[in-house]
BAKOL-425512 format. One record per residue: residue number from 1; residue in one letter; x negated, y, z negated of N, C-alpha, C, O in turn. Coordinates in Angstrom, 3 decimals. Atoms other than C-alpha are relative to their C-alpha. Layout:
REM BAKOL-425512
<pt i="NUM" aa="A" n_u="X" n_v="Y" n_w="Z" ca_u="X" ca_v="Y" ca_w="Z" c_u="X" c_v="Y" c_w="Z" o_u="X" o_v="Y" o_w="Z"/>
...
***
This chain:
REM BAKOL-425512
<pt i="1" aa="X" n_u="-1.005" n_v="-1.095" n_w="-0.485" ca_u="-33.538" ca_v="9.030" ca_w="41.223" c_u="0.554" c_v="-0.340" c_w="-1.054" o_u="0.109" o_v="-1.067" o_w="-1.942"/>
<pt i="2" aa="X" n_u="-0.896" n_v="0.630" n_w="1.068" ca_u="-30.289" ca_v="9.003" ca_w="39.232" c_u="1.635" c_v="-0.681" c_w="0.908" o_u="2.309" o_v="-0.314" o_w="1.870"/>
<pt i="3" aa="X" n_u="-1.661" n_v="0.180" n_w="-0.402" ca_u="-26.959" ca_v="7.228" ca_w="39.747" c_u="1.244" c_v="0.407" c_w="-0.366" o_u="1.213" o_v="0.411" o_w="-1.597"/>
<pt i="4" aa="X" n_u="-1.269" n_v="-0.765" n_w="0.967" ca_u="-23.606" ca_v="8.670" ca_w="38.698" c_u="0.560" c_v="-0.724" c_w="0.983" o_u="0.247" o_v="-0.400" o_w="2.129"/>
<pt i="5" aa="X" n_u="-1.252" n_v="-0.348" n_w="-0.797" ca_u="-20.966" ca_v="7.300" ca_w="40.318" c_u="1.948" c_v="-0.452" c_w="-0.550" o_u="2.543" o_v="-1.388" o_w="-1.085"/>
<pt i="6" aa="X" n_u="-1.124" n_v="-0.091" n_w="0.976" ca_u="-17.581" ca_v="8.303" ca_w="39.364" c_u="1.363" c_v="-0.091" c_w="1.406" o_u="1.432" o_v="0.517" o_w="2.474"/>
<pt i="7" aa="X" n_u="-0.897" n_v="-0.086" n_w="-1.132" ca_u="-14.406" ca_v="7.273" ca_w="41.277" c_u="1.439" c_v="0.386" c_w="-0.607" o_u="1.467" o_v="0.585" o_w="-1.822"/>
<pt i="8" aa="X" n_u="-0.595" n_v="-1.270" n_w="-0.099" ca_u="-11.533" ca_v="9.018" ca_w="41.277" c_u="1.689" c_v="-1.413" c_w="-0.705" o_u="1.976" o_v="-1.641" o_w="-1.880"/>
<pt i="9" aa="X" n_u="-0.593" n_v="1.922" n_w="0.138" ca_u="-8.833" ca_v="5.320" ca_w="41.206" c_u="-0.702" c_v="-0.740" c_w="-0.918" o_u="-1.895" o_v="-0.922" o_w="-1.162"/>
<pt i="10" aa="X" n_u="0.566" n_v="1.260" n_w="0.791" ca_u="-8.710" ca_v="2.816" ca_w="38.906" c_u="0.029" c_v="-1.515" c_w="0.656" o_u="1.204" o_v="-1.782" o_w="0.908"/>
<pt i="11" aa="X" n_u="-0.127" n_v="1.810" n_w="-0.585" ca_u="-9.078" ca_v="-1.157" ca_w="40.365" c_u="1.509" c_v="-0.239" c_w="0.405" o_u="1.857" o_v="-1.008" o_w="1.301"/>
<pt i="12" aa="X" n_u="-1.731" n_v="0.566" n_w="-0.533" ca_u="-4.892" ca_v="-1.113" ca_w="40.435" c_u="-0.423" c_v="0.139" c_w="1.548" o_u="-0.849" o_v="-0.524" o_w="2.493"/>
<pt i="13" aa="X" n_u="-0.589" n_v="-1.614" n_w="-0.886" ca_u="-4.227" ca_v="2.262" ca_w="42.415" c_u="-1.413" c_v="-0.270" c_w="1.417" o_u="-1.278" o_v="-0.408" o_w="2.633"/>
<pt i="14" aa="X" n_u="0.964" n_v="0.893" n_w="-1.419" ca_u="-7.418" ca_v="1.111" ca_w="44.685" c_u="0.851" c_v="-0.406" c_w="0.655" o_u="1.378" o_v="-0.010" o_w="1.694"/>
<pt i="15" aa="X" n_u="-0.977" n_v="1.132" n_w="-2.214" ca_u="-5.314" ca_v="-2.048" ca_w="46.310" c_u="1.064" c_v="0.393" c_w="-0.324" o_u="1.764" o_v="-0.044" o_w="0.590"/>
<pt i="16" aa="X" n_u="-1.224" n_v="-0.911" n_w="-0.531" ca_u="-2.362" ca_v="-0.205" ca_w="45.840" c_u="-0.638" c_v="0.294" c_w="0.925" o_u="-1.140" o_v="-0.577" o_w="1.635"/>
<pt i="17" aa="X" n_u="-0.057" n_v="-0.582" n_w="-0.690" ca_u="-3.142" ca_v="2.354" ca_w="47.768" c_u="-0.352" c_v="-0.408" c_w="1.376" o_u="0.232" o_v="-0.159" o_w="2.431"/>
<pt i="18" aa="X" n_u="0.413" n_v="1.841" n_w="-0.971" ca_u="-5.360" ca_v="-0.813" ca_w="49.807" c_u="1.249" c_v="-0.048" c_w="1.178" o_u="1.594" o_v="0.339" o_w="2.295"/>
<pt i="19" aa="X" n_u="-0.800" n_v="0.467" n_w="-1.134" ca_u="-2.913" ca_v="-2.173" ca_w="50.852" c_u="1.962" c_v="0.085" c_w="0.421" o_u="2.851" o_v="-0.760" o_w="0.519"/>
<pt i="20" aa="X" n_u="-0.630" n_v="-0.659" n_w="-0.486" ca_u="-0.389" ca_v="-0.113" ca_w="51.882" c_u="-0.316" c_v="1.058" c_w="0.619" o_u="0.284" o_v="2.128" o_w="0.514"/>
<pt i="21" aa="X" n_u="1.357" n_v="-0.553" n_w="-0.848" ca_u="-2.959" ca_v="1.299" ca_w="53.995" c_u="0.848" c_v="-0.513" c_w="1.336" o_u="1.449" o_v="-1.586" o_w="1.300"/>
<pt i="22" aa="X" n_u="-0.956" n_v="-0.407" n_w="-0.678" ca_u="-1.151" ca_v="2.293" ca_w="57.544" c_u="-1.112" c_v="-1.165" c_w="1.675" o_u="-2.214" o_v="-1.630" o_w="1.385"/>
<pt i="23" aa="X" n_u="1.006" n_v="0.510" n_w="-0.401" ca_u="-2.760" ca_v="0.425" ca_w="60.908" c_u="-1.063" c_v="1.347" c_w="0.486" o_u="-2.098" o_v="1.314" o_w="1.152"/>
<pt i="24" aa="X" n_u="0.581" n_v="-1.098" n_w="-0.405" ca_u="-3.569" ca_v="4.202" ca_w="61.077" c_u="-0.774" c_v="0.271" c_w="-0.211" o_u="-1.510" o_v="1.000" o_w="0.454"/>
<pt i="25" aa="X" n_u="1.435" n_v="-0.035" n_w="2.247" ca_u="-5.950" ca_v="4.084" ca_w="57.683" c_u="-0.385" c_v="-0.622" c_w="0.307" o_u="-1.581" o_v="-0.458" o_w="0.550"/>
<pt i="26" aa="X" n_u="1.363" n_v="0.827" n_w="-0.070" ca_u="-7.035" ca_v="1.230" ca_w="58.371" c_u="-1.355" c_v="-0.165" c_w="0.408" o_u="-2.349" o_v="-0.770" o_w="0.006"/>
<pt i="27" aa="X" n_u="1.004" n_v="0.232" n_w="-1.055" ca_u="-8.853" ca_v="2.130" ca_w="61.452" c_u="-0.837" c_v="1.024" c_w="-0.469" o_u="-2.062" o_v="0.910" o_w="-0.519"/>
<pt i="28" aa="X" n_u="0.788" n_v="-1.701" n_w="0.827" ca_u="-9.746" ca_v="6.023" ca_w="59.754" c_u="-0.315" c_v="-1.105" c_w="-0.691" o_u="-1.286" o_v="-1.545" o_w="-0.076"/>
<pt i="29" aa="X" n_u="0.996" n_v="0.747" n_w="1.210" ca_u="-10.814" ca_v="3.371" ca_w="56.858" c_u="-0.719" c_v="-0.521" c_w="0.640" o_u="-1.612" o_v="0.318" o_w="0.752"/>
<pt i="30" aa="X" n_u="1.163" n_v="-0.123" n_w="-0.028" ca_u="-13.205" ca_v="1.498" ca_w="58.489" c_u="-0.921" c_v="0.828" c_w="0.843" o_u="-2.011" o_v="1.140" o_w="0.362"/>
<pt i="31" aa="X" n_u="0.620" n_v="-1.190" n_w="-1.110" ca_u="-14.454" ca_v="3.868" ca_w="61.533" c_u="-1.163" c_v="1.010" c_w="-1.363" o_u="-2.390" o_v="0.913" o_w="-1.379"/>
<pt i="32" aa="X" n_u="0.327" n_v="-0.654" n_w="1.509" ca_u="-15.218" ca_v="6.306" ca_w="57.794" c_u="-1.679" c_v="-0.984" c_w="-0.391" o_u="-2.851" o_v="-0.621" o_w="-0.488"/>
<pt i="33" aa="X" n_u="0.827" n_v="0.782" n_w="0.542" ca_u="-16.984" ca_v="3.133" ca_w="56.724" c_u="-1.460" c_v="-0.336" c_w="0.361" o_u="-2.382" o_v="-0.613" o_w="-0.407"/>
<pt i="34" aa="X" n_u="0.514" n_v="-0.146" n_w="-1.228" ca_u="-18.958" ca_v="3.021" ca_w="59.510" c_u="-1.214" c_v="0.924" c_w="-0.021" o_u="-2.367" o_v="0.541" o_w="-0.220"/>
<pt i="35" aa="X" n_u="1.138" n_v="-1.063" n_w="0.535" ca_u="-20.917" ca_v="6.302" ca_w="59.188" c_u="0.220" c_v="0.230" c_w="-0.766" o_u="0.546" o_v="1.409" o_w="-0.623"/>
<pt i="36" aa="X" n_u="0.316" n_v="-0.308" n_w="1.056" ca_u="-20.826" ca_v="6.453" ca_w="55.835" c_u="-1.599" c_v="-1.221" c_w="0.257" o_u="-2.688" o_v="-0.878" o_w="0.717"/>
<pt i="37" aa="X" n_u="1.778" n_v="0.615" n_w="-0.420" ca_u="-23.809" ca_v="3.255" ca_w="56.047" c_u="-0.832" c_v="0.914" c_w="0.990" o_u="-2.004" o_v="0.570" o_w="1.140"/>
<pt i="38" aa="X" n_u="1.030" n_v="-0.440" n_w="-0.750" ca_u="-25.324" ca_v="5.498" ca_w="58.343" c_u="-1.106" c_v="1.073" c_w="-0.264" o_u="-2.279" o_v="1.345" o_w="-0.008"/>
<pt i="39" aa="X" n_u="1.259" n_v="-0.971" n_w="0.559" ca_u="-26.307" ca_v="8.092" ca_w="56.682" c_u="-0.561" c_v="-0.179" c_w="-1.770" o_u="-0.055" o_v="-0.798" o_w="-2.707"/>
<pt i="40" aa="X" n_u="1.649" n_v="-0.074" n_w="0.533" ca_u="-29.456" ca_v="8.622" ca_w="54.450" c_u="0.653" c_v="0.426" c_w="-2.100" o_u="1.281" o_v="1.297" o_w="-2.700"/>
<pt i="41" aa="X" n_u="0.181" n_v="-0.762" n_w="1.409" ca_u="-29.772" ca_v="8.368" ca_w="50.618" c_u="-1.333" c_v="-0.312" c_w="-0.458" o_u="-1.719" o_v="-1.459" o_w="-0.683"/>
<pt i="42" aa="X" n_u="1.736" n_v="-0.352" n_w="1.666" ca_u="-33.495" ca_v="9.391" ca_w="48.368" c_u="0.180" c_v="0.922" c_w="-0.334" o_u="1.133" o_v="1.701" o_w="-0.361"/>
<pt i="43" aa="X" n_u="0.738" n_v="-1.300" n_w="1.338" ca_u="-35.434" ca_v="11.576" ca_w="46.268" c_u="0.747" c_v="0.757" c_w="0.617" o_u="1.833" o_v="0.840" o_w="0.043"/>
<pt i="44" aa="X" n_u="0.531" n_v="-1.100" n_w="-0.104" ca_u="-35.345" ca_v="14.633" ca_w="48.802" c_u="1.118" c_v="0.601" c_w="1.397" o_u="1.622" o_v="1.699" o_w="1.629"/>
<pt i="45" aa="X" n_u="-2.106" n_v="-0.663" n_w="-0.564" ca_u="-32.070" ca_v="14.388" ca_w="51.564" c_u="0.874" c_v="-1.393" c_w="-0.300" o_u="0.401" o_v="-2.513" o_w="-0.109"/>
<pt i="46" aa="X" n_u="-0.777" n_v="0.148" n_w="0.214" ca_u="-28.639" ca_v="13.173" ca_w="50.391" c_u="0.937" c_v="0.199" c_w="0.354" o_u="1.788" o_v="0.963" o_w="-0.103"/>
<pt i="47" aa="X" n_u="-1.741" n_v="-0.618" n_w="-0.848" ca_u="-25.913" ca_v="12.786" ca_w="53.226" c_u="1.027" c_v="-0.493" c_w="-1.041" o_u="1.977" o_v="0.224" o_w="-1.358"/>
<pt i="48" aa="X" n_u="-0.568" n_v="0.320" n_w="0.070" ca_u="-24.524" ca_v="10.649" ca_w="51.542" c_u="0.802" c_v="1.386" c_w="-0.989" o_u="1.353" o_v="2.318" o_w="-0.403"/>
<pt i="49" aa="X" n_u="0.416" n_v="-1.282" n_w="0.935" ca_u="-24.210" ca_v="13.223" ca_w="47.875" c_u="0.874" c_v="1.219" c_w="0.892" o_u="2.005" o_v="1.540" o_w="0.525"/>
<pt i="50" aa="X" n_u="-0.370" n_v="-0.832" n_w="-0.592" ca_u="-23.543" ca_v="15.832" ca_w="50.421" c_u="1.380" c_v="-0.228" c_w="0.617" o_u="2.218" o_v="0.206" o_w="-0.174"/>
<pt i="51" aa="X" n_u="-1.522" n_v="0.896" n_w="-0.857" ca_u="-20.275" ca_v="14.384" ca_w="52.596" c_u="0.240" c_v="-0.096" c_w="-1.547" o_u="0.720" o_v="1.016" o_w="-1.765"/>
<pt i="52" aa="X" n_u="-1.139" n_v="0.170" n_w="1.186" ca_u="-18.918" ca_v="13.749" ca_w="49.175" c_u="0.371" c_v="1.371" c_w="-0.332" o_u="1.410" o_v="1.449" o_w="-0.986"/>
<pt i="53" aa="X" n_u="-0.064" n_v="-1.237" n_w="0.959" ca_u="-19.129" ca_v="17.591" ca_w="48.197" c_u="1.097" c_v="0.454" c_w="0.656" o_u="2.153" o_v="0.921" o_w="0.229"/>
<pt i="54" aa="X" n_u="-0.927" n_v="-0.670" n_w="-0.906" ca_u="-17.800" ca_v="18.360" ca_w="51.684" c_u="1.679" c_v="-0.537" c_w="-0.012" o_u="2.765" o_v="0.033" o_w="-0.121"/>
<pt i="55" aa="X" n_u="-1.644" n_v="0.750" n_w="0.721" ca_u="-14.852" ca_v="15.910" ca_w="51.095" c_u="-0.192" c_v="0.670" c_w="-0.581" o_u="-0.331" o_v="1.697" o_w="0.082"/>
<pt i="56" aa="X" n_u="-0.900" n_v="-0.056" n_w="0.395" ca_u="-14.417" ca_v="16.995" ca_w="48.132" c_u="0.513" c_v="1.945" c_w="-0.671" o_u="1.380" o_v="2.276" o_w="-1.480"/>
<pt i="57" aa="X" n_u="-0.184" n_v="-1.484" n_w="-0.839" ca_u="-14.682" ca_v="21.248" ca_w="49.070" c_u="1.447" c_v="0.035" c_w="0.936" o_u="2.018" o_v="1.122" o_w="0.847"/>
<pt i="58" aa="X" n_u="-0.574" n_v="0.487" n_w="-1.243" ca_u="-11.975" ca_v="19.790" ca_w="52.129" c_u="1.084" c_v="-0.368" c_w="-1.303" o_u="2.087" o_v="0.298" o_w="-1.047"/>
<pt i="59" aa="X" n_u="-1.011" n_v="0.188" n_w="1.402" ca_u="-9.743" ca_v="18.791" ca_w="48.685" c_u="0.638" c_v="1.181" c_w="-0.379" o_u="1.812" o_v="1.498" o_w="-0.569"/>
<pt i="60" aa="X" n_u="-0.623" n_v="-1.449" n_w="0.626" ca_u="-9.725" ca_v="22.076" ca_w="47.611" c_u="1.013" c_v="0.757" c_w="0.875" o_u="2.243" o_v="0.781" o_w="0.836"/>
<pt i="61" aa="X" n_u="-1.515" n_v="-0.010" n_w="-1.305" ca_u="-7.820" ca_v="23.271" ca_w="50.353" c_u="1.217" c_v="-0.126" c_w="0.143" o_u="2.188" o_v="0.631" o_w="0.143"/>
<pt i="62" aa="X" n_u="-0.880" n_v="0.619" n_w="-0.481" ca_u="-5.951" ca_v="21.179" ca_w="51.134" c_u="0.886" c_v="-1.924" c_w="-1.303" o_u="1.209" o_v="-3.103" o_w="-1.162"/>
<pt i="63" aa="X" n_u="-0.655" n_v="1.002" n_w="0.539" ca_u="-4.469" ca_v="18.988" ca_w="48.592" c_u="0.726" c_v="-0.721" c_w="-0.122" o_u="1.914" o_v="-0.411" o_w="-0.040"/>
<pt i="64" aa="X" n_u="-1.072" n_v="0.876" n_w="-0.115" ca_u="-3.151" ca_v="15.857" ca_w="48.283" c_u="-0.245" c_v="-0.280" c_w="1.486" o_u="0.616" o_v="-1.024" o_w="1.956"/>
<pt i="65" aa="X" n_u="-0.482" n_v="1.522" n_w="-1.844" ca_u="-3.914" ca_v="14.475" ca_w="52.535" c_u="-0.805" c_v="-0.552" c_w="-0.958" o_u="-1.654" o_v="-0.201" o_w="-1.777"/>
<pt i="66" aa="X" n_u="0.264" n_v="1.014" n_w="-0.832" ca_u="-4.084" ca_v="11.323" ca_w="53.027" c_u="-1.990" c_v="-0.644" c_w="-0.398" o_u="-2.598" o_v="-1.163" o_w="-1.333"/>
<pt i="67" aa="X" n_u="1.273" n_v="-0.248" n_w="-0.207" ca_u="-7.668" ca_v="11.473" ca_w="54.422" c_u="-0.833" c_v="0.508" c_w="-1.119" o_u="-1.762" o_v="-0.106" o_w="-1.645"/>
<pt i="68" aa="X" n_u="1.347" n_v="-0.752" n_w="1.459" ca_u="-9.598" ca_v="13.423" ca_w="51.664" c_u="-0.203" c_v="-1.290" c_w="-1.317" o_u="-1.124" o_v="-1.363" o_w="-2.131"/>
<pt i="69" aa="X" n_u="-0.033" n_v="0.516" n_w="1.404" ca_u="-8.305" ca_v="10.488" ca_w="49.128" c_u="-0.656" c_v="-1.279" c_w="0.889" o_u="-0.994" o_v="-2.159" o_w="0.098"/>
<pt i="70" aa="X" n_u="0.122" n_v="1.619" n_w="-0.390" ca_u="-9.338" ca_v="7.255" ca_w="51.659" c_u="-2.457" c_v="0.723" c_w="0.342" o_u="-3.638" o_v="0.383" o_w="0.271"/>
<pt i="71" aa="X" n_u="2.229" n_v="-0.152" n_w="0.389" ca_u="-13.192" ca_v="9.062" ca_w="51.898" c_u="-0.500" c_v="-0.101" c_w="-1.207" o_u="-1.557" o_v="-0.580" o_w="-1.619"/>
<pt i="72" aa="X" n_u="0.598" n_v="-0.036" n_w="1.163" ca_u="-13.093" ca_v="9.685" ca_w="48.831" c_u="0.053" c_v="-1.575" c_w="-0.431" o_u="-1.090" o_v="-1.921" o_w="-0.731"/>
<pt i="73" aa="X" n_u="0.486" n_v="1.864" n_w="0.542" ca_u="-13.087" ca_v="5.741" ca_w="47.794" c_u="-0.730" c_v="-0.403" c_w="1.137" o_u="-1.862" o_v="-0.688" o_w="0.748"/>
<pt i="74" aa="X" n_u="1.456" n_v="0.485" n_w="-0.497" ca_u="-15.134" ca_v="4.633" ca_w="51.092" c_u="-1.526" c_v="0.506" c_w="-0.347" o_u="-2.579" o_v="-0.130" o_w="-0.287"/>
<pt i="75" aa="X" n_u="1.800" n_v="-0.573" n_w="1.439" ca_u="-18.175" ca_v="7.292" ca_w="48.861" c_u="0.524" c_v="-1.104" c_w="-0.066" o_u="0.613" o_v="-1.962" o_w="0.812"/>
<pt i="76" aa="X" n_u="-0.165" n_v="1.380" n_w="0.960" ca_u="-16.896" ca_v="4.795" ca_w="46.131" c_u="-1.047" c_v="-1.195" c_w="0.957" o_u="-2.206" o_v="-1.190" o_w="1.373"/>
<pt i="77" aa="X" n_u="0.291" n_v="0.827" n_w="-0.751" ca_u="-17.188" ca_v="1.913" ca_w="47.878" c_u="-1.637" c_v="-0.134" c_w="0.568" o_u="-2.317" o_v="-1.109" o_w="0.252"/>
<pt i="78" aa="X" n_u="0.970" n_v="0.407" n_w="-0.524" ca_u="-20.318" ca_v="2.453" ca_w="49.826" c_u="-0.738" c_v="0.715" c_w="-0.774" o_u="-1.530" o_v="1.222" o_w="0.022"/>
<pt i="79" aa="X" n_u="0.686" n_v="0.032" n_w="0.737" ca_u="-22.107" ca_v="3.657" ca_w="46.894" c_u="0.131" c_v="-0.541" c_w="-1.300" o_u="-0.813" o_v="-0.235" o_w="-2.029"/>
<pt i="80" aa="X" n_u="0.358" n_v="1.489" n_w="0.590" ca_u="-21.499" ca_v="0.946" ca_w="44.501" c_u="-0.995" c_v="-1.360" c_w="1.567" o_u="-2.100" o_v="-1.900" o_w="1.616"/>
<pt i="81" aa="X" n_u="0.726" n_v="1.156" n_w="-1.036" ca_u="-22.411" ca_v="-1.553" ca_w="47.729" c_u="-1.520" c_v="0.218" c_w="-0.062" o_u="-2.213" o_v="-0.694" o_w="-0.513"/>
<pt i="82" aa="X" n_u="1.087" n_v="-0.409" n_w="0.230" ca_u="-25.583" ca_v="0.208" ca_w="47.855" c_u="-0.640" c_v="-0.243" c_w="-1.394" o_u="-1.779" o_v="-0.705" o_w="-1.341"/>
<pt i="83" aa="X" n_u="0.660" n_v="-0.393" n_w="1.528" ca_u="-26.492" ca_v="0.528" ca_w="43.987" c_u="0.119" c_v="-1.630" c_w="-0.053" o_u="-0.626" o_v="-2.103" o_w="-0.911"/>
<pt i="84" aa="X" n_u="-0.224" n_v="1.703" n_w="0.395" ca_u="-25.389" ca_v="-3.763" ca_w="44.255" c_u="-1.479" c_v="-0.137" c_w="1.130" o_u="-1.613" o_v="-1.325" o_w="1.423"/>
<pt i="85" aa="X" n_u="1.057" n_v="0.355" n_w="-1.799" ca_u="-28.520" ca_v="-3.772" ca_w="47.551" c_u="-0.482" c_v="-0.343" c_w="-1.247" o_u="-0.675" o_v="-1.354" o_w="-1.923"/>
<pt i="86" aa="X" n_u="1.233" n_v="-0.148" n_w="1.065" ca_u="-30.388" ca_v="-2.515" ca_w="45.160" c_u="-1.050" c_v="-1.152" c_w="-1.252" o_u="-2.141" o_v="-1.638" o_w="-1.549"/>
<pt i="87" aa="X" n_u="0.204" n_v="0.752" n_w="1.673" ca_u="-29.810" ca_v="-4.230" ca_w="41.848" c_u="-0.067" c_v="-1.791" c_w="0.428" o_u="-0.279" o_v="-2.530" o_w="-0.533"/>
<pt i="88" aa="X" n_u="0.299" n_v="0.951" n_w="-0.285" ca_u="-30.013" ca_v="-7.610" ca_w="43.873" c_u="-1.431" c_v="-0.265" c_w="0.906" o_u="-1.502" o_v="-1.485" o_w="1.046"/>
<pt i="89" aa="X" n_u="1.751" n_v="-0.716" n_w="-0.662" ca_u="-33.910" ca_v="-6.756" ca_w="45.853" c_u="-0.277" c_v="0.102" c_w="-1.389" o_u="-1.507" o_v="0.084" o_w="-1.431"/>
<pt i="90" aa="X" n_u="0.628" n_v="-0.486" n_w="0.876" ca_u="-34.464" ca_v="-6.089" ca_w="42.637" c_u="-0.650" c_v="-1.564" c_w="-1.324" o_u="-1.590" o_v="-1.997" o_w="-1.991"/>
<pt i="91" aa="X" n_u="0.011" n_v="0.861" n_w="1.202" ca_u="-33.576" ca_v="-8.737" ca_w="40.572" c_u="-0.772" c_v="-1.533" c_w="1.073" o_u="-1.192" o_v="-2.383" o_w="0.289"/>
<pt i="92" aa="X" n_u="0.528" n_v="0.651" n_w="-0.808" ca_u="-35.096" ca_v="-11.344" ca_w="43.986" c_u="-1.075" c_v="0.295" c_w="-0.560" o_u="-1.241" o_v="-0.513" o_w="-1.474"/>
<pt i="93" aa="X" n_u="1.087" n_v="-0.470" n_w="0.238" ca_u="-38.187" ca_v="-9.767" ca_w="43.243" c_u="-0.248" c_v="-0.547" c_w="-1.264" o_u="-1.189" o_v="-1.334" o_w="-1.369"/>
<pt i="94" aa="X" n_u="0.379" n_v="-0.038" n_w="1.278" ca_u="-38.157" ca_v="-10.005" ca_w="39.756" c_u="-0.621" c_v="-1.801" c_w="0.284" o_u="-1.706" o_v="-2.065" o_w="-0.233"/>
<pt i="95" aa="X" n_u="-0.053" n_v="1.484" n_w="-0.257" ca_u="-38.107" ca_v="-14.257" ca_w="40.983" c_u="-0.709" c_v="0.091" c_w="0.810" o_u="-1.004" o_v="-1.053" o_w="1.158"/>
<pt i="96" aa="X" n_u="1.173" n_v="1.334" n_w="-1.088" ca_u="-40.613" ca_v="-14.627" ca_w="43.587" c_u="-1.093" c_v="0.350" c_w="-0.909" o_u="-2.107" o_v="-0.171" o_w="-0.446"/>
<pt i="97" aa="X" n_u="0.830" n_v="-0.283" n_w="0.665" ca_u="-42.813" ca_v="-13.340" ca_w="40.910" c_u="-0.112" c_v="-1.374" c_w="-0.918" o_u="-0.957" o_v="-1.453" o_w="-1.810"/>
***
């Protein structure tokens, strides 16, 4: 399995956008992040990648909407989280031997 993750925003821009979130956006962001954690990602079935495609397609239809920006940020964050957890597991397994 190959993992390619690209973030459309720089770290500074991402932190800036999070700082400017309204209460409604924070609620949406939290709810969407929880939804993403439930999505499966393995060799045959990659629901996270499918979600990214849907969000990207919707973003092309209606560019500039804040919801799609938040979704992109949360998908990037979830992929990074899963990658980091996977690397930590590999490191722990190596240390056990």
